[in-house]
Structures are given as structure tokens and as C-alpha cells.
N, C-alpha and C positions, 0 to 999 in steps of 0.2 A: 554295513560293509566293513567298518573299522573293527567291530567285535569279531567278525569272522577271521580277519587277518591276524588278530592277536591270538586267537585259539589255535590257528594253524601254526603260528610261529612257536607257541609253547609246546604243542604236540611234537613238532619236528625236533626241538631241543631235547625233549625227554627221550625220544627214540635214539638219538645220537648218543646220549649219555649212557643209556642201557646197553647199547651195542659196544661202546668202548669198554664198559665194565665187564661184559661177557668175554670180550677178546682178551682182556688182561687176565681174567680168571682162568680161561682156557690155557693161556701161556704158562701160568703158574702151575697148573695141574700137570701139563705135559712135562714141565721141568722136573717136578717132584717125582713123577712116574719114571722118568728117565733116570734120575738119580737112584731111585729105589731099585730099578732093574740092574743098574750098574753095580750097585752094592750087592744085590743078590747074586749076580753071576760072579762077581769078584770074590765074594765070600765062598762060593763053591770051589773056585779055582785056587784062589790064593787068599785064603781068609785073612791072614795077618796083613799081607801087602794090600790086599783090597780094603781091609778095614782102615788101614792108614790112608790109602788113597781116597777111600770113601769119606773118611772124615774130612780130608782136605776139600774134596769136591762138595761135601755137604756144607762145609763152611762157605765154599764159594757160592753154592746154591743158596744158602741162607742169605749170603750177602746180596746175591742177585735178586732173591725174593724180597729182601728188604728194599732194594732199589725199586723193584716193581711196585711194592706197596706204597713207597713214597710217591712214585710217579702216579699211581692210581689215586692216591689222596689228593695230589695236586690237580689231577684232571677233575675229580669229583668236586673239589673246592671251586675250580674255575666254572664248572658247569652249574654249581649251586649259585654262584654270583650272577651268572647269566640268567638263570631261572628267576632269581629275585628281581633282576632288572625287568625281565619280561612280565613278571607278576605286577610290579609297580606300574609298568606301562599299561598292562591289561586293566588294572584298577582305575587308572586315569581315563582310559578309553571307556570303561564301564560307566564312570561318573558322567563323562561327556555324552555317552549314549543315553543315559537316564535323563539328562537335562533335555536332550533333543526329543526324546519320547514324551517328556512332560510338556515341552513347548508344542509338539504336534498334538498332543491330547488337548491342550488349551485352545489351540487354533481350531481343532476339529470341533470342540465344544461350542466355540463362537459360531463356526460355520453351521453346525446343526441347529443351534438356537436361531440363527438368522433364517435358515431354510424353513424351520418349523413355525416361526412367529410371523413370517411374511404372509402377504395376501395371495401369493402365487402358488399354484400346485406345481411341484417339480418332479420330473421323471428323468433319470439318468440311465442311458443304455450304452454298453461298451461296444468295442469294435466288432464283436461277434453277435451283435444285436441281442445281447442278454441284458435283462434288467439288473442294474447295479444298485439303484437307490430310488426311492420315492418318499415324499414327505406326507404328513397327515392331510394337508390341504389338497393333495392330488386326489386321494380317494374321497375326500369330502366334496370337492368340486364335481368329480365324476360320479358322485353318489354311489360308491361301492360299499356294499354291506359290511358291517364290522366283522361278522363271522368269516367272510371271505378274506378279509385282510389278515385276520389272526391265523388262517391256514397258511398264509405266506406262499400261495401258489400263484406265481407271476403269470403263468399261462392263462389261468382262469380269469385273472384280473383284466388282462389285456383283451381277452375274448369278450368280456363284458363291456369294456370301453368302446370297442369298435361298433357296438350295437346302438350307441347313444346318438351319434350325429344324424341329422336329417338326410344328408346325402352320403350314405355309408360307403358306396363304391368310390366316390370321389375322395373321401377322407382316407381310405386305405391306399388308393393310388398315390395320393400326395405324400403319405408317410413313406411308402416304398421308394418313391422317387428321391426323397431327401436322403434316405439311407444309401441309395446308390450314388448320390452326388454329395459327398461330405464337405465339399468346398462351399456349398450354398448356405446362406443364412436367410431364414424366411420368417415373415410375420403376416398373419391373416386372421380371419374370423371364422369360427365354427358355429353353425346354427344347429342346435340340438332339437330333438323331437319334442321335448317338454317345453319348448318356447324360449329357453335361455340362449344366450350368446356368449361364447368364450373367445377371448383374445389369445391366440396361440403364437408363441415365439420360440424358435429353435436355432441352435448354433452348434457347430462341430466343436469337439474338445481336442486340442492339439497341445503337444509339449512344446517347449521352447525351441527344440530342434526340428519341429514339424511332424512329429510322429502322431498319427491319428489314434485316439483312445476311445472314440465313441461320440455320442451326441447327447446334449442336454435339452430338455423341453420345459417350457414355462406355460402354464395355463392360468388365465384369470377370468372370473365371471364379470362381464361388463354389461350384463342385461340392464341394470338400473341406469348406468351411465348412458347406454345407447338409447334407452327409452326416454331419458331426460333430453338427450341430444336431439332425438327425433321430435320430441315435443317442442323443443326450442326452435328447430327448423320449421315446424308447422307454424309456430308463433311468428317467426321471421317472415315467412311467406305471407301470413295474414297482415302483418304490419306493412310489408311492402305493397300488398294489394290495397290496403287502406291508404297508404301514402300515394299510390298511383291514382286511386279514386279521388283523393283530396286535390292532387295536382290537376287532374282532369276537371274537377269541379271548379277549382280556382281559375283554370284556363277558360272554362265556359263562362264563369262570372266576369272575367276580364273581357272576353269577347262580347258578352252581353252588355257590359258597361260601355265598352267602346261603341257598340252598335247603338246603344241608347243615346250616348253623347252625340254621335254623328247624326242619328235620327233627329235628335233635338235641334242640332245645327241646321240640318236640311229642312226640318219643320219650320224653324225660325226664318230661314232663307225663303222657304216657300210662302210663308205668311207675308213676309216683306214683299216678295215678288207679286203675290196675289193682291196685296194691298195697293202697291204701286200701279199694277195693271188695272185694278178697279178704279182708282182715283183718276188715272189717265183716260180710261175708257169712256167715261161720261162726257168730259169736254171734247174729246176727239170725235165722238159720235155726233155731238152738237155741231162742231165745226164741219165735219164731213157731210152731215145731213143738210146744213145750210148752204154748202158750196153749190149745190145744184140750183137752189133758188137764186143765189147771187148770179150764177151763170145766166139764168133766164133774165134777171133784171138787167144785167149788163148788156145782153143781146138786145133787149127792148130799148134801152137807152141809146145804144149805138145805132139801132134802126131809126129811132126818133131823130138823132143828129143827122143821119144821112138824109132823111126826108126834109128836115129843116134846111139842110145845105142845098137840096134840090129846089126847094121853094124860095129860098133867099140866096141866090148864087153870088150876090154882091154884098157881103157883110160890111159893117162899118169898120173904120180904122181901129177902133178900140177892140173889136172882136178879133180882127186879124192879128193885132199885137198880142192878145192873150193866147190865141192859137199858136203863135210862134213861140211864145214864152214857155208854154207847157209841151211843146213839140207834139202837137195834136195828132199828126199822122202816125208817129211812132207809138203814141199812147194807145190809139185806136187799134193798132196792129198787135201790140205786145200785151194789152190787158187780157185778152182771152187766153193767151199763152200762160200768163201769170196765174190765172184761175186754174188752168189745167195742171200747172206745177203744184199749186196748193192742194189740188185734189189728189195728185200722186203722192205728195208728202203725207197727207192725212191717211191715205190708204196704207202707206208704209208704217205709219204709227199704229194703225189698227192691226197690221200683221205682227208688229212687235208685241203689242199687248196680247194678241192671241198666242204667240210663242211663249210669252211669260206665263200665261195661264196653263198652257200645255206642259211647260216644264214643272210648274209647282204641283199640279194635280192633287191638291190637298184632300179632295173628297174621294180619292181612289185608294182605299186601304186594301181592297181585295183585287183579285186578278180581273183583267179587262182586256178585250181584244182591241189593240191599237195599231196604228201605223208607226213602226219604230223609226222610220225615216224622219217623221215629224219630231220625234223625241231627240234624235241626233241633231237635227237642224236647230231646234230650240236651244239645245245646249251650246251649239256653235254661236248662236246669237248672244247668249249670256257671256261667252268668252270673246266676243268680237273685239273688244277694246284691247285684249292682250295679244292679238295676232300680229305682233310686230316685235322684231328682235331689238336688242339694246342699241344696235347701231342704226336702227331705223328701217331695216329691210322687212318688207311685208311677207308674212308666212302664207304660202299658197295652200289652199284646201282643194284637194282633188277627190271628187266623189265618183264612185262606181256602184250605183244602187241597182240591184236586181229587182225584178218584178216580184214582190212578195205579197202574200196574203196578210191580213191582220194577224198579229201575234198575240196569243194569250199570255199575259205577263203582269207583273206589278209595275206599272208605268213609272211612278215616282222613283222607285228603287232602281229601276233600269236606267233612268236618266241620271241618277246619282253615280252609277258606274261609268256612264259616258263622260260625265263631268270630271271624275277622278283621272281616268285614263287620258283624256284630251288635255287636261291641265298638266299632267306629267310630260306629255309629248311637247307641249308648248314650252315648258321649262327646259327640256332637253335641247330644244332648238334655240332658245335664248340664253343658254348657259355661257357665261363669259370665259374666254380663254385668253392666251397672250395675244397681243395686238396683231402680230404677223400671221398667226394661225387663224384668227378670226377673219382677217382680210382675205386670206387665201381661200378659206372654206366658203365664205359668202360670195366671193367673186367667181368661184368655180361651180358651186352647187347652190341652187335656190332652196331655202328652207321650206320643206313641204310636209304636209300631213295628208296621207292617203286613207280614205275611208271607203270600204267596200262591203257589200252584203251579198249573200247567196242562200239558196235553199238546198239543203243536203238531204237526199233520200225522202223528200216530202215530209220529213219529221223534225228536222233540226234546222234552225236559223243560225247562220254563221255571220258574225260581224267582225271585220278585221280593221284595226286602227294601227297604222304604221307611220313612223317618222324617220327622217334621215339625219337625226341628231347624233350626239356623242356616244350613245349606246350605254348599256348597263355594265358596270364592272363585274369581273368574274367573281370577286369575293362577296358581292352582294346578291348574286343570282339565287343562291340557295336560301336566302332569308327574305326575298323580296315580298312574300305574302305574309310574313310574320308580323303580328301586332307590335306597334311601337318601334319597329325597325325603320330607320331613316338614314340616308346619307347626307342629309342637310345639316347645317350647323345648328347648335342648340338654340331653340326659340324660333326656328324657321320651318320646322316640320314636326308633325306628331307621329308619323309612321303609321297612320290609321287608314289612309285612303285605299291602298291596294288590298289591305287585309279585309276591310269592310266589303270592297268590291268582290273579293273572292267568296266571302260568305254569301253575299247576295246572289251571285251567279250559281255557286255550287250547292249551297244549303237551301236557299229559298227557291231558286228556279230549277234545281236538279240538273244543272248544266255543267259546263267546264270553262275554266279560264286559264289559258296557257300563253306563254310568250317565248320568243326567241330574239336574241340580241347579239349584235357585234358592232364594232365601231362603224358608224355611218348608217346603221339600220337597226331599228327596234320595231317589233310587231307584236301586238296583243291580239289574241284570237278568242272571241266570245262565242260560245255555242250554247243555245238554249232550246228546249223543246218547243215546237210550234204550238202545242196545246199542253197546258199544265194539268197533271193528274189531280183529281179531287183528294184532298187529305182526309 
């Protein structure tokens, strides 16, 4: 732009100088012609006079011509100075322009080197959708033949490019859409028919004042990277799957360990209970068996005393004194009652022993048809000593047993569930609170455990165990069946009871164990099939 201005200025100055010289020359010619004509005519009329006058005028004309020549030289000199200034300015502008061109060439060389040595294929299209530039990587990435590149026919090159994508119509539609919306910058992936994947990025080209000059496209072959990424994501999924399997295995091992520990505990308890029951059973049977003989003997002795009293109605003073000392009449009346009480006590001991044996059931590792009511009752017997609150209030047991057939189950495991749930209910009823709250609760509500059974659809046995204790906290409800979760202080609970109970009911008996709880009421509902399927 600067060079054009200088050339225009020089050209204008030259034209003005030539015009001025032409005007001055024309003026001099007219003056000379005029003088010559005057002389000629004067010479014809009055040659001498005219000659004199002509000489005078010639002198004046020569003087005028001299002045004109001086003026012309002054103008030429001024114009020459101006032209020299313009030439110097033009030379400076030329140097500046050459420096600018050199800098542009240098910058363009760097730009071309950058475009040619980069990994991206570059395509530049102007605002009229005409190809302006593309680098070598462009036709290498798009696999354009060398002979087609050398022809330089952009139309043929682009026609070949649009045949490469797997989804050709979608590719063309996307390109046309981007040309129609120059404000959009886009990045996506192109899947080619040969299996390669190209990363495509495009952005509009704008000047600093917002003029749209076209669009530049970048293409990069990301097939290897995408393949590696896909392989990595397969690997990650496999690792995640393995981690999940390991977590599941660990969880199963933990559950198995917990179950084994609890089974060992229950086995030890069962062995203890069975041993105690066995040791008690023999002497109790001996006592119970001999009570009937004692009863006969006592009746015989009392009969003999009665006959003796009839035969000897007047005993001696010593006999009367002894009878009075031993309170003979009361002894004769109370002794049979005492034997009856002893018999009732022995029977009660026998019932306890039978309940202990029912609870332990060490010889029943397989399913067996049993009366589950006996299992519940035997469990209550085991817990009998704990059915009292800390303030001494007796916990009431309310039973509502339906008429049930014998249930096919694992008796010892089912008794273990009853023991865990009933123990938690007793604990909820004996939980210590502040003094006033305890007094008010116990004075208004009797601590009670309700146990009910029913037969549902002749296929499922339902056992409900409910208490009117403090309830289960909302924060604990979601974790109540999780192994090792406990709300008790450290050392006072393992968090295994309900977790094991859940596995026994759900996994072993293929049933369900659910609960609902609010302050003042908690109910566990056990549902098991009436008949277990053969595994």
C-alpha cells in the first residue's frame, strides 16, 4: 500500500512539471510569433520606423523571454528538488517494503514448515468454498495418489475424498452444514471404509475485524490410539470384573467364615445343652420313676397307721407326745401333697430336658418335618432367665399359634434364627434409658413380645415376632442384615446374628426375612416354604 502511494505521488509530480514546461514554452512561442508578425507588418508599412520599434520590442521581448526562461528554470529547479525528495521517500519506502516482504517470507516459511512437518492433514478453503491450500499430510492421510496431486485438480481430489468415509451422505451433509454456519467450531471422528478412524477439527477463519475468509480443516489418523484406548477399556472392564468377582468371593468367604463361626458356637452350645440334658435326664428319670413307688409305700404306711389307730384307740402318753411333736395330723395330710409336688417338679424337669434336646438337635443336619412351635417354645425356655427388664418388670410373652402341619426345615438352624430374633427383642425391651422415661414407659406399657404363626396359601409358613421396645434407628435400617454391623458398643456385639439369620432363612430355606420398625413397635416376619425342594 505504501509503494502504491509513492508511485502515484511521483507520477502526479512529473505530470505537473511537464504541463508547466509546456505552458511556458507555448507562451514563449506566441510571444515570438507576435513579435515576428509585428516586425513583418511594420516592415511592410514603415520599415525604418518599424525596424526601430521592432528592435525596441525585440529587446523587450528578449527581456521578457529571459524572464520567462529564468522563471522556467526556477520552476524546473523546484520540481527537481521535489522529485528528489519523492525519490528518497520512495527509496525508503522500498527498503521498508522489502523488509516487510522478507519478514513475511520468513514467517510464511515457518508456517509452511509447521504445516508440512506436523502430524495433521490441513485443508484451507476460502469464503467462496474454493481450495486455497492443503499440505502433504492431507493427501497422505486421505491416501490421494501422487499423480492426482501433481495434476493440481482440486475438484478431482475432493471428489475422491468424499468416497472414503463409511457414512458418505452423513459426511457430505456435515461438511455442507459447517460451510453454511461459519460461526461453528466442530470436532468429531470419521470412520473410513478401510477401517481407519480420523479425528476431524474445523474452525472458521476471521480477520481481527470479523471478516469471514473461509474455513480451515485438520485431520489426524487416530486409529492406533483409538485401538489402544479400546483395548485399555476392555482391560479396565476385565479388571473391574475381576475386582467384582474378588469382592464377591471375599464377601462369600466372610459370610462362610461368619456362618462357620456361628455354627461352631451353636454346635458348642448344642453340645453343652445336649450334655447337660443327658446328665440331668438319668437322675431325673430315676427320681421320677421312683416317685410312684414312694407314693405306694406312703399310702401303705398311712393305711397301716390308720389300722393301728383303729386297733389301739388309746395310745400311751409317749406316743401321744410324739404325735403332737411331729404334728401327726398335718403330716398325714400334707405328705401326699408333697409327693404330688415332687412328681410335678420332676415332670417339669423332664420337660426342660426334652426342650433342651429339641433345641440342640445335633443329629439333624438334613431337613426334617418338625413342629416349629416346639422349636419356638424351647428357645423361649433357653431365654427364660432373661425375660425381665433391668428394673425388674417381667416381659410378657403372648402367643398366637395357628394350627400348622409339620414343617420341612433344618430344625437346629431355624431354632438359631428364633434365638437371634428373640434375643434382640428382649434387648430392645430391657434397653436402659433416662430414669423418667423408663418409669413412664414401664408404667404405661407392659414390655411384651408377641409371637404368631399362620399358614399362607398352604405353601408358606409365616412366623411373626414383634416387640413394643425402642425400635430400630432409621440410620441402621439399611444395614441391619449386613455382616459385622452392630449398634452395640465395641466388645458387646459381633453384628453376626441377623446376618446369619438372613442367610439361614433366605439362602438355606429359600424363604424371606423382613422387618418393619418404628418407636414402640418392631416386627420381624419369617416366611419359609412348607416343604423344602430337593437340591
